[in-house]
C-alpha positions as CSV (number, residue, x, y, z in Angstrom):
1,M,7.5,24.1,-15.0
2,S,9.7,23.7,-17.7
3,N,8.4,21.6,-21.2
4,L,11.3,19.2,-20.6
5,F,10.6,18.6,-16.7
6,L,7.2,18.1,-18.5
7,F,7.9,15.2,-21.1
8,A,10.1,13.6,-18.2
9,V,7.3,13.3,-15.9
10,C,4.8,12.5,-19.0
11,F,7.1,10.1,-20.5
12,F,8.8,8.7,-18.1
13,G,5.4,7.9,-16.2
14,G,3.6,6.1,-19.3
15,L,7.3,4.4,-19.0
16,F,6.7,2.6,-16.2
17,M,2.7,2.6,-15.8
18,L,3.4,0.3,-19.5
19,Y,5.7,-2.1,-17.2
20,R,3.6,-2.6,-14.4
21,L,1.0,-3.6,-17.0
22,R,4.1,-6.3,-17.7
23,V,4.5,-7.3,-14.0
24,M,0.8,-7.5,-13.5
25,Y,0.0,-9.4,-17.2
26,K,2.3,-12.0,-15.9
27,E,1.4,-12.1,-12.5
28,R,-2.5,-12.5,-13.3
29,K,-1.3,-14.9,-16.5
30,L,0.9,-17.0,-12.9
31,L,-2.6,-17.3,-11.1
32,Y,-4.6,-18.3,-13.4
33,A,-2.5,-20.9,-15.3
34,R,-1.8,-22.7,-11.9
35,G,-4.7,-21.2,-9.8
36,I,-7.2,-23.4,-8.3
37,N,-11.2,-22.4,-8.4
38,V,-13.0,-23.1,-5.5
39,L,-16.1,-21.3,-3.4
40,A,-15.4,-18.9,-0.9
41,T,-17.4,-18.1,2.7
42,I,-17.5,-14.1,3.5
43,I,-16.9,-14.5,6.8
44,S,-16.8,-10.8,7.9
45,V,-16.4,-7.4,5.8
46,A,-14.4,-4.0,6.0
47,E,-15.6,-1.1,4.8
48,E,-13.6,1.6,3.7
49,S,-14.8,5.3,1.7
50,D,-12.6,8.1,0.9
51,I,-12.4,10.6,2.0
52,D,-14.2,13.1,-0.4
53,E,-17.6,13.0,0.7
54,G,-20.0,11.6,-0.9
55,S,-17.5,9.3,-2.5
56,K,-17.3,5.4,-2.7
57,T,-17.3,3.0,-1.0
58,Y,-15.2,0.0,-0.5
59,Y,-16.0,-3.7,0.7
60,T,-12.6,-5.5,1.7
61,P,-14.2,-9.7,2.6
62,T,-12.4,-12.1,5.0
63,L,-13.4,-15.4,3.5
64,T,-12.4,-19.0,4.5
65,F,-12.6,-21.5,1.6
66,K,-10.9,-25.2,1.6
67,D,-7.7,-25.8,-0.7
68,E,-6.8,-28.2,-2.6
69,K,-5.9,-30.7,0.6
70,G,-9.0,-29.8,2.3
71,Q,-7.6,-27.5,5.2
72,L,-9.6,-24.4,6.1
73,L,-7.7,-21.1,4.9
74,E,-8.5,-18.2,5.9
75,S,-8.0,-15.3,3.9
76,Q,-8.9,-10.8,2.8
77,G,-9.7,-10.4,-1.1
78,P,-9.3,-7.8,-2.8
79,S,-11.6,-4.4,-2.0
80,I,-14.2,-3.4,-5.0
81,S,-17.4,-1.5,-5.0
82,S,-20.0,-3.7,-4.8
83,K,-21.2,-4.7,-1.1
84,F,-20.6,-8.2,0.0
85,Y,-23.0,-9.6,3.3
86,V,-21.1,-12.3,6.0
87,G,-22.2,-15.8,4.8
88,D,-22.5,-14.9,1.0
89,Q,-20.2,-17.4,-1.1
90,I,-18.3,-16.0,-4.0
91,P,-16.3,-18.1,-6.2
92,I,-13.0,-17.4,-6.2
93,I,-9.4,-18.8,-8.0
94,Y,-6.4,-18.5,-5.5
95,D,-2.6,-19.2,-6.3
96,P,-1.7,-22.6,-4.1
97,E,1.4,-21.6,-3.4
98,V,0.4,-17.6,-2.1
99,T,-2.8,-18.0,-0.4
100,N,-3.2,-14.4,-0.4
101,N,-3.3,-13.8,-4.0
102,I,-7.3,-14.4,-4.7
103,R,-9.1,-12.9,-7.8
104,Y,-12.7,-13.0,-7.7
105,T,-13.7,-15.0,-10.6
106,N,-17.9,-13.9,-11.1
107,R,-16.5,-9.8,-11.8
108,G,-15.7,-9.8,-15.3
109,H,-13.1,-9.7,-17.7
110,K,-9.3,-11.2,-15.9
111,F,-7.7,-9.4,-17.8
112,R,-10.1,-6.2,-18.1
113,D,-8.0,-3.8,-15.8
114,L,-5.0,-4.4,-17.0
115,V,-6.4,-2.5,-20.3
116,F,-7.0,0.9,-18.7
117,V,-3.0,0.1,-17.5
118,G,-2.1,0.0,-20.8
119,I,-4.4,2.6,-22.4
120,G,-3.1,5.2,-19.7
121,G,1.0,4.1,-20.0
122,I,0.0,4.7,-23.3
123,V,-1.7,8.5,-23.1
124,F,1.2,9.5,-21.2
125,I,4.0,9.2,-23.4
126,L,2.1,10.5,-26.4
127,A,1.7,13.7,-24.3
128,G,5.1,13.5,-23.5
129,I,6.1,13.2,-27.0
130,A,3.5,15.8,-28.0
131,I,5.3,18.2,-25.6
132,L,8.6,17.5,-26.3
133,I,7.3,18.2,-30.0
134,Q,6.3,21.3,-29.0
135,W,9.4,22.2,-26.7
136,L,11.9,21.9,-30.0
137,N,9.6,23.2,-32.4
138,E,10.1,26.7,-30.0
């Protein structure tokens, strides 16, 4: 592979990651601005493992909760590696306009995962620049 191709993959891949970071941040900020905090009940749990042996198992709960009008809603929660049990209650925040936009409110900082996307994007851009400098010096 030529260094120019590697530069393009790294640099534009990093730009794409930073673009996704911006979109994810805006969506998350909107969720926390207009979202409603409720206690949801887990009614079922789907279990999914990676293909590799010894890999992580992810759990996706189906939740029921009441909206601000008292109507019972059912939605699938985000998949995480912590095990859920049917009947457990878990605090969530949901968007009243998009009721399947849910986040768990007891699972760490609300923007922590976005930091990793940003760091990854910056690392890819810097790697692309380093490859370009090396290519130009040849």
